[in-house]
C-alpha positions in Angstrom: 18.3 -45.4 -7.4 21.1 -43.1 -6.1 20.7 -40.3 -8.7 17.2 -39.2 -7.6 18.5 -38.6 -4.1 21.4 -36.4 -5.2 19.4 -33.1 -5.7 17.6 -33.3 -2.3 20.9 -34.0 -0.6 22.6 -31.1 -2.3 19.8 -28.7 -1.5 19.8 -29.8 2.1 23.5 -29.2 2.3 23.2 -25.7 0.8 20.3 -24.8 3.1 22.1 -26.0 6.2 25.3 -24.3 5.1 23.7 -20.9 5.5 24.1 -21.2 9.3 27.9 -21.5 8.9 28.3 -18.3 6.9 29.8 -15.2 8.4 27.3 -13.5 10.7 27.9 -9.9 9.6 28.8 -7.9 6.5 28.0 -4.7 4.7 24.3 -4.1 4.5 22.6 -3.8 1.1 19.3 -2.0 1.3 16.2 -3.2 -0.6 15.2 -1.4 -3.7 11.7 -0.8 -2.4 10.5 2.1 -0.3 8.4 1.4 2.8 6.8 4.9 2.6 3.2 4.3 1.5 1.1 7.0 -0.2 -2.1 8.4 1.3 -3.8 7.3 -1.8 -3.4 5.8 -5.2 -6.0 6.3 -7.9 -9.3 5.6 -6.1 -7.6 3.7 -3.3 -7.3 5.3 0.2 -4.5 3.8 2.3 -5.3 3.3 6.0 -2.0 2.6 7.8 -2.1 -0.2 10.4 0.4 -1.7 12.8 1.9 -5.2 12.5 0.2 -7.8 14.6 1.9 -9.1 17.8 2.2 -12.5 16.2 4.1 -11.1 13.3 6.4 -9.1 15.5 7.1 -12.2 17.7 8.0 -14.5 14.7 10.6 -12.2 13.1 13.9 -10.6 14.2 13.7 -7.4 16.3 15.2 -5.2 13.6 12.5 -6.2 11.1 10.5 -3.2 9.7 6.8 -3.2 8.7 4.7 -1.1 6.4 1.1 -2.2 6.3 -2.2 -0.7 5.2 -5.9 -1.6 4.6 -6.7 0.0 1.2 -10.2 0.8 0.2 -11.9 2.2 -2.9 -15.6 3.0 -3.3 -17.8 0.9 -5.5 -19.7 3.3 -7.7 -23.4 3.6 -6.9 -23.3 0.6 -4.5 -25.0 0.8 -1.1 -26.2 -1.7 1.6 -29.9 -1.9 2.5 -29.1 0.4 5.4 -27.7 3.0 2.9 -24.0 2.5 3.8 -21.6 2.9 0.9 -19.9 -0.3 -0.2 -16.1 -0.4 -0.7 -13.5 -2.6 -2.4 -10.7 -3.7 0.0 -7.2 -5.0 -0.4 -4.7 -5.6 2.4 -1.1 -4.5 1.7 1.9 -5.7 3.7 5.6 -4.9 3.2 8.0 -6.6 5.6 11.6 -5.5 5.5 14.1 -8.0 6.9 16.7 -7.2 9.5 20.5 -7.6 8.9 20.7 -11.2 10.2 20.3 -13.7 7.4 19.8 -16.5 9.8 16.8 -15.0 11.4 15.2 -13.0 8.6 11.9 -13.1 6.8 10.5 -16.5 5.9 8.3 -18.1 3.3 4.9 -16.5 3.5 3.4 -20.0 3.6 5.1 -20.3 7.0 3.8 -17.0 8.4 0.3 -16.9 7.0 -1.2 -19.7 9.2 -0.5 -17.4 12.2 -2.9 -15.0 10.5 -5.6 -17.7 10.2 -4.9 -18.8 6.6 -5.3 -22.4 5.4 -3.6 -22.4 2.0 -5.0 -24.8 -0.6 -3.5 -23.6 -3.8 -0.1 -22.0 -4.9 1.4 -21.1 -8.2 4.0 -18.8 -9.7 3.1 -16.1 -12.3 4.5 -13.0 -14.0 2.7 -9.7 -14.4 3.7 -6.6 -16.4 3.4 -3.2 -14.6 1.8 -0.2 -16.3 5.3 1.1 -16.7 6.3 -2.0 -18.7 8.3 -3.7 -15.9 8.3 -7.5 -15.4 7.3 -8.6 -11.9 7.5 -12.3 -10.9 4.8 -13.1 -8.3 3.6 -16.1 -6.3 -0.2 -16.5 -6.0 -1.8 -18.2 -3.0 -5.5 -19.2 -2.5 -6.6 -19.7 1.1 -9.4 -19.8 3.5 -8.8 -17.2 6.3 -10.4 -17.8 9.7 -10.8 -14.5 11.7 -11.9 -14.5 15.3 -14.8 -12.2 16.3 -13.9 -12.1 20.0 -10.8 -12.1 22.2 -11.4 -15.7 23.3 -11.8 -17.0 19.7 -15.1 -18.6 20.5 -16.7 -16.9 17.5 -15.1 -16.6 14.1 -15.8 -16.0 10.4 -14.1 -17.5 7.4 -13.4 -15.8 4.1 -11.8 -17.1 0.8 -8.7 -15.1 0.1 -6.2 -14.6 -2.8 -2.7 -13.3 -2.1 0.1 -12.2 -4.4 3.6 -11.8 -3.1 7.2 -11.4 -4.1 10.6 -10.4 -2.6 12.7 -7.3 -3.4 16.4 -7.3 -2.7 19.1 -4.7 -3.5 19.0 -5.4 -7.2 16.9 -8.5 -7.8 13.2 -9.4 -7.5 12.0 -13.0 -7.1 8.9 -14.8 -6.0 10.9 -17.9 -5.1 12.1 -18.4 -1.4 14.8 -20.9 -2.3 16.2 -18.6 -5.0 16.2 -15.7 -2.5 18.1 -17.9 0.0 20.7 -18.9 -2.6 21.2 -15.2 -3.6 21.8 -14.4 0.1 24.4 -17.2 0.3 26.1 -16.1 -2.9 26.3 -12.4 -1.8 27.6 -13.4 1.7 30.4 -15.6 0.3 31.4 -13.6 -2.7 30.8 -10.0 -1.6 30.6 -10.1 2.2 27.2 -8.5 1.9 23.9 -8.8 3.8 20.8 -8.0 1.9 17.7 -6.5 3.5 15.0 -8.2 1.6 11.5 -6.9 1.5 8.5 -9.3 1.3 5.6 -7.6 -0.4 2.1 -9.1 -0.4 -1.4 -7.9 -1.4 -4.5 -9.9 -0.4 -8.2 -9.6 -1.3 -11.2 -11.6 -0.1 -13.4 -13.1 -2.7 -16.7 -15.0 -3.1 -16.7 -18.6 -4.5 -20.2 -18.0 -5.8 -19.2 -14.9 -7.7 -19.6 -11.2 -6.8 -21.4 -10.6 -3.5 -22.3 -7.1 -2.2 -22.7 -5.8 1.3 -20.5 -8.1 3.5 -19.1 -6.6 6.6 -15.4 -7.0 7.2 -14.1 -7.4 10.8 -14.0 -3.6 11.3 -17.6 -3.3 10.3 -17.0 -1.8 6.9 -19.3 -2.8 4.1 -17.2 -4.4 1.4 -17.8 -6.1 -1.9 -16.5 -9.7 -2.3 -15.7 -10.1 -6.0 -15.3 -13.3 -7.9 -11.9 -14.8 -7.7 -11.2 -13.8 -11.3 -12.1 -10.2 -10.6 -10.1 -10.2 -7.3 -7.0 -11.4 -9.2 -7.5 -8.7 -11.8 -7.8 -6.0 -9.2 -4.8 -7.2 -7.3 -2.6 -7.3 -10.4 -3.7 -3.7 -11.3 -3.1 -2.5 -7.8 0.2 -4.3 -7.4 1.5 -3.2 -10.8 0.9 0.5 -10.0 2.4 0.1 -6.5 5.5 -1.6 -7.9 6.0 1.2 -10.4 5.7 3.8 -7.6 7.6 2.2 -4.8 10.4 0.2 -6.4 13.6 1.9 -7.5 13.8 0.1 -10.9 17.1 1.7 -11.8 18.5 -0.3 -8.9 17.1 -3.6 -10.2 19.4 -5.5 -12.6 18.2 -6.4 -16.1 14.5 -5.4 -15.7 
């Protein structure tokens, strides 16, 4: 009866031990660039600011790079004649130097953005450049307010892919990232600035639906979940090839 309790006790000790590590060290920058392109293939990048909730949750020296990315759906229009777009939401959050008040599991932060997560799994995708990218996939229902008081709202199904990029390692696992931080602090006296990268897309449970209006009033297509996953993987693979310094990543 004792053996099954050993692993949780060890993990708890390791996780609590992070607060007793030295509070400063040399800073190792992430291998990802926060500079987003104006466009990528058919996608236009519309830069947006981090929400106040995101800013309040994380340390003051956290950096953000976020965009609403849209691409036209060929020959698709609403009944009013408006063009219909595809939409993905891109977020890169770069942690500050304090390991004890850095980025958290996305599952912790996403509820502040209205997400109720109902499915999570790990996966691996291959970028167009042949690089291996471990990712975590989340399925959620996102509730978005339509007015300042929150009296009116709309709910969309959403699929999100995310991963973390350190100085020379990439992982989709929050615990692994924490253990890498502890190792580097103890053995190398080094603080890593990890970047959390996520790409999200709304989808329709009934399959592809045209002509929905997003909160900004833009007409967007809600693909099936399968199509949304395919589009995200293609988008994320190309972005990773472009923005990650792969020469800095070990053994990939």
